[in-house]
N, C-alpha and C positions, 0 to 999 in steps of 0.2 A: 504494500500500500504506500502511496506517495504521501510524504509529509505535506500537510496543508498550510496555507497562510495562518500565522499565529503560532505554529509549532516551532520548536527549536530546529535549526538547520543541522543535519547530520554532519559531524566532524569528519574530516578526511586529511590525509597526508599523502601527497603524490609528487613525483618529479615531473617537471615540465620537459618538453622536448629540448629545451635549452639547458637542462641539468639543474635548474633551480628547484629546491624543495619548497613546495607550496603546502602550507598548513592553514586550514581555515581558521584555526584558533589564533594564528598570528595576525589575522586580518580583522580581529575585533576592533571596534572603533571606526570602521569604514563600511560603507555599503559594498556588497559583492554581487556581481551579476554573473551567474553561471549560465553559459550558453551550451546546451547539449545539442549535438547534431549527429545524424546517422552515418555520414560517409564523407570523410575528408577528401576534398577534390571533386566531389560531385557538383553539378551545376547549382542546385539550391543551396548547398552548404557553402560554396564559394561566394555566391551572392550575399548570403547572410553574413558571413565572416567579413567580407569587404565593407558592408554597411556598418558593422560594429567598429571596424578599423577606422573608417572615415569619421565616425562620431566619437572616437576615443578621447579627443581633447575635451569634448563636452562631458563625457562620463567622468573624466579626471577632475574637471572644474566642479562637478557636483560631488566630488569626494568618493567616487566609486572605482572599484577594481573590476575589470572584465576578464573572465577566464573561460576558455573554450574547453569542452570535454567531449570526447567520443571514444568508442571502443576500438578505434583503429590502432595499428601498431605505431611505435615511435617513429619508424622510418616513414610511414605514410603521412603521419602528422607533420614531420619535418618538411617533407616535399610540399605539403599543403601550405605551411607557413611561408616557405620560400616562394612558391608560385603566386600566392595571394598577397605577399609582402606584409604579413601580419606581425605586429609587434607585441600584442597581448599574449599572455601565457596560454599554451595549449597543453592539456593533460591527456596523454594516452592512457586510457582506462581499460587495457586489454584483459585485466582480471575482473572487470565489470563491478568492482566494489563501490565506486562512487555512483555509477548509474543505478546499481541495485539499491543503495541507500536512499537515493532520491526518487526511486520508483519510476524510472524512465526507460527501462528495458522493454522491448517489445518486438513484434514481427514487422520488419520494414522491407517492403519489396520481396516478401517471401523468405527473407533471411531472419533467423531467430537471434535473439539476444543482442540486437543492435540498439544503440541509444535512439530514442525517439527525438524529434525536434521539439525542444522545450527550453524555455528560459526561466530561471529562478532568480528572484531578487531577494537578497538577504540583508536585513538591516544591521546597523552597527553593533547591536546587542546579540547578534547571532540567531535572530528569529526570521523565519521566512515571511517576507512582506507581501510577495505576489508571485504568481506562476502564470506562464503563458504556454498552453499546450497546443502543439501543431500550428504555430503562427506562420503567417505568410513570410517567407525568408526575405523578401524584398521590401517589406513594408512595416515590420513590427518594431524596429529600433525607436521610432518616435514615441510609441506607446510606453516602452521601457523608460525612455528619458522623462516622459511626463510623470510616470509613477515614481521615479527616482526624485524628480523635482518636488513632488508632493511630499515624499518621505523626508527629504532633506530640508524642506522649507525654502528652496530656491527654484525659480522658474528656469526651465531649459531655455537656451538661447536659440540661435538661428539654425540649428541642425534639424528642425522639424521635418523638412522634406526629404530627409535621408532615407 
C-alpha cells in the first residue's frame, strides 16, 4: 500500500549514479520531490526529466531537492543522465526497495515490477504532502511547483508553462 499524504515518508539510503549517498533523513528541513519513472531513456521519461531539469532553478528557489528514481540499472540511469543533460540526482533502485516502500511498483507495458510514473512531494518534516499518480510527463511540473509554493509559502515564478 502506498503511503498517503499526511503519512511519514519512508526513509531510504541509496547511491546516486554519481556515487553520492542520498539519505532522506539528511534532507530534513527541505522539501523533497521524488520523481518515479518507469524507463530511463524512454520518450515520456525523457520529456518529464527534461521538464524537471528546466524548472530546477525554481525548485531550488523554493527550497526543494528533486530526485529521480527508477528500477533501471546504474548504467542505464547514467546514459539517461548524460543524454538528457540532467543535473539532479538519479537513484537506480534495481533492488526495488524505494519503489516498494512508496508503493509505486506495478505492471508497465506488460513488464512486472517497474516503477510507475508518480511524483511524491515530501515536506521539511519528512511527511508526504502530495502525490501525483500517472501524471502527464509533459505537463505536471507546474502542478508540483504550485503545490510546493503553497507548502513553502512562496509563489512559483515564471516557470508555469514548463
